[in-house]
N, C-alpha and C positions, 0 to 999 in steps of 0.2 A: 480747553484743548485747542492748541494751535496746530495747523497743518504742518508747520515747519518742524514740529517736535515728533512727527510720525515718520518712522523709517519705512519706506516702501521698497519692496524688491520683487522681481519677477523670477519665476522658477518653473521647471517642467513638472507636472504632476505624474501620477502613475502611468497614464497612457500617452504622455508627451504633451498634453494640453498646457499651454503657457498661462499660468495663473499669477495674479497680483496678490501679494501678502503684505500685511502691515504689522508693525511692532511699536509699542509705546510703553514707557514706565520702567520700573525696576522692582525686583522682588520675585516671589513665587508666581508662576505663570497661570494665566486664565486665557483659554481659547474661546473667543466670541464666535458663536454660530449665528449669523445674522438672519433677519427675516427676508422674505422674497421681495426684492426691490428696495431693500434698505441696506446701506453699507454700515461699517463700524461706527459711523457718525451717529447712528441711532442710539448708541451707548454713551454719548458725549458726557452726560452728567455722572455716570458711574465711573468713567475713565478719569474725569476731572477729580473726583472724590478719592479715588484709590490708586492713582498712577504713581504716587510717591511711595507706595508700599507693595504694589503688585505690578507685574508686567502683563500687558494685554497683547495678545496675538489675534489676528483675524485674516480673512482673505475674501476676495470677491468671488462669488459663485461663477462657475464656468459659463461663459457666454454673456455675463453681465458686468457692467462697469468696465474696469481695466483688464479683466480676464478674457482671454480668447475663447471662442466656442470650440467644442471638441470636434475632431475630424468625423467622428460617428455622431450623427444628429440625434441618435437615440440614447446617447450616453449622458442623459440629464436626469437620471433617477436619483432618489435620495441616497441610494447605495453608492452612486458615483460621487456625490458631494461629500459623503462620509469618507471615502477613500482619499478625496482631496484634502480633507481635514487631517487625516493621518499623514499625508505627504507634507503638510505644513509643519506638523510636529517633527517629522524627520529632517526637514530642511532647516529647522531652527534648533535641532538637537534637544528636543524636549522629551524626556522619558515619560513623564506623567504630569497631567495638568487637570485643573477643574474646567469643565465645559459649561459655558453659559449660553443657552439658546433662547432666542426670542422668535415667536411665531413659527415660521418654517424651520427655524434653527432648533426648535424642540425635537422635531423628527430627526434632523441631522445629528444632533447630539446623542440621541438614543441609539441611532444606527452606528455611530462611532463606538459606543459602549459595546454593542453587539459584535462588531468586527474586532475590536481591540480593547477588551475590558482592562487589561493590564496597564493601559495608557491613561486611564481615567481615575482621578482621585475623588471626584465629586461632580454632581450635576445641579445646575440651576436652570429650571425650565419655566419660562415666562410666556404667558399668552399664547400657548400652543397646545396641540393635542398629539397623542401617540398614534392615532389612526382614525379613520372615519371622518376625515376633514369635511367633506362636502355635506355629510348628513348633519353636521353641527353648525354650519354657517347660518347665521341669523335665526338659529333655533328651529329651522324648518327642514325636517327629514326629506320632504318631497324634492328638495333641491339636489339631493344626492344623485338623481338620475338626470336632471335637467342641466346642471352646471357642466358636466363633462361634454355634453353635446354642444352647449353654448361656446365652450372654450375651443372645441374643434372648428366650429363655424367661424369664430373670430380669427383663428389662426390662418384661415384661407384668404383673408384680406388684411395682411399685416400693415399695409400702407395706410389704410383707412383707420385701423385701430391705433396706430402710432400717432396719426394726426389728431384724432379725437383725444387721446391721452395727453398729448402735449397741450392742447387747448385747455383741458380741464385743470391740469396741475398748475398751469401758469395764470389761471384766473385768481385775482386776489380774494374773491368771495368763497373760494373752495374750502378754506379752513373754517370759515364762519358757518357754512352750510353743514360741514361735518359735525360741528358742535351742536347746531340746531337739531340735526337728525339723531343726535345721541351716539354718533360714531366716534366722537372724541370728547373728552371732558373740557370744561371751561378753563381748567388750569393748564391746558396743553402749552408747552413751550413752542410758540409759533415760529421762533427763529430756527430751531433745530428742525421742526417739521417742514418749514419752507425750504430749507437747504436740501432736505431729503427729496422733497417733491420736485425741486428744480433738476436734480440729477436723475430722477426717475423718468423725466421727460425724454431723455436720450437713450433709453434702453431699447434693445431689439425686442419688440413685442412678440414676434413669432417665437423666439427662444423663451421669453418670459412665460407665455401662455403654455408652452410645452412643458416647462418645468412645473408650473402650477398643476397641469393635468397629471404629471407623474407623481407629484406630491399627494394628490387625491387618491392615488392607488396604493400608497404606502401604509403599512400597518405594523406598528411595533407592539401592539397590545399583547400578542401571544408570549412575549418574553419579558414583560414588565416585572413579573415575579422573580426573575433572575437578577434584577438590578441590585447589587449588593454594596453600593457606595452611597455616602451621604447625599441626600437629594432634597432640594428646596423647590417647591412649586409655587409660583406667584401668579395669581389670577386677578383680573379686574372684575369688580362687582357688576359692571354694566357692559362687559365685553360682548358685542354682537357677533363677532367672527369666531371666537372660541369661548363659548359659554362656560361659566365656572362649573356647571354640572359635569361637563365632560372633563374638565381639568381635575375636579375632585375625584372622579372615577379613576383617573390616571394616578393621582397621588395615593389613593387607597390601594391600588394594585402594586405599588412599589413598596417593598418592606421598609418600614421606618421613615418614610418620606415625611417631611414637614410641609405645611401649606399655609400661605398667607393670601388672604383675599383683600385687595385694596378697595376700601369704600369709595364709591363714585368713580372708580377707575374703569377705563375701557380697554381697548386693544393696545393702548400706548402708555401703559402705566409708568414706564421708565422715563418718559418725558412729560408726564402729567403730575406725578407725585414723586419726583426724584429723591427728595430728602428721606421719605419713608422707605423707598426701595433701597437706597444706599445704606441706611442704617441696618435694615434687615439682612441685606447681603453681607455686610461687614460682620455682623453677629454670627451668621451662618458659617462664614469662612473661618473665623476665629475659633468657634466652638466645635467645628466638625473636622478638624485636622488639617486646615490649610491657613495657618497664622501668617500675618504679614511680615515683610522684611523688618528685622530689628526687634520682633516680639520676643519677650522672655520665654524661655522654654519651660 
């Protein structure tokens, strides 16, 4: 995937917030709902594999990367990001798309379905949960109370937080330590991961932490039984941030959902085992009503 091939446009969202959206490929549309702190480049392998048959759309979350922060500092909830996603569909004249969400993008994709189910043809939910985020982190429910307090404390000193973040992500040893600690698999594409980390260093950490806090408050579990579109859930066997137990519970709550657990995968399966993820994604799209451009009817 070359940056030169990506069409980037700015547009006003539902509340006037100026967002940056991206488009690449040709064929039926897939809207990428990114992780928190990760741009569409986290999907580089999936885009490279499918861009000759599908069109990928995405956007930078409000306040992150090339998107401006909202005038209302509290308009950073999952519900707001979902309305931004719908605004992307309107701006690109997409009546109906498959939503592919990674990490935080799982919650955003589910909320898009809640707000506008007629716009959703299918869901791909990868390394994320529908709700109870903090209770599932590292498999320690006690963190559900401690993490929100920690986030609020960190947000009071954004300068220090940003300086520390920049130092950590720019250290060449960071990726190796992530692998040693089991936070990433040995097969991790260090090139893609390094590019994401480099861009992460320039984020406004006060906004980032506020978005993370709002994400922890979100819960889509009460309406999972109402999801009536084809759904694929992809989990990593060793994901410390969104344990597969929580993802399995989500899959079981969605009628007819399929689930794939990637052996040895962590929170970054899309860049750890891209061939496996790509083939499963392609199979799901073909078999569940979203065939590629040029496919026989």
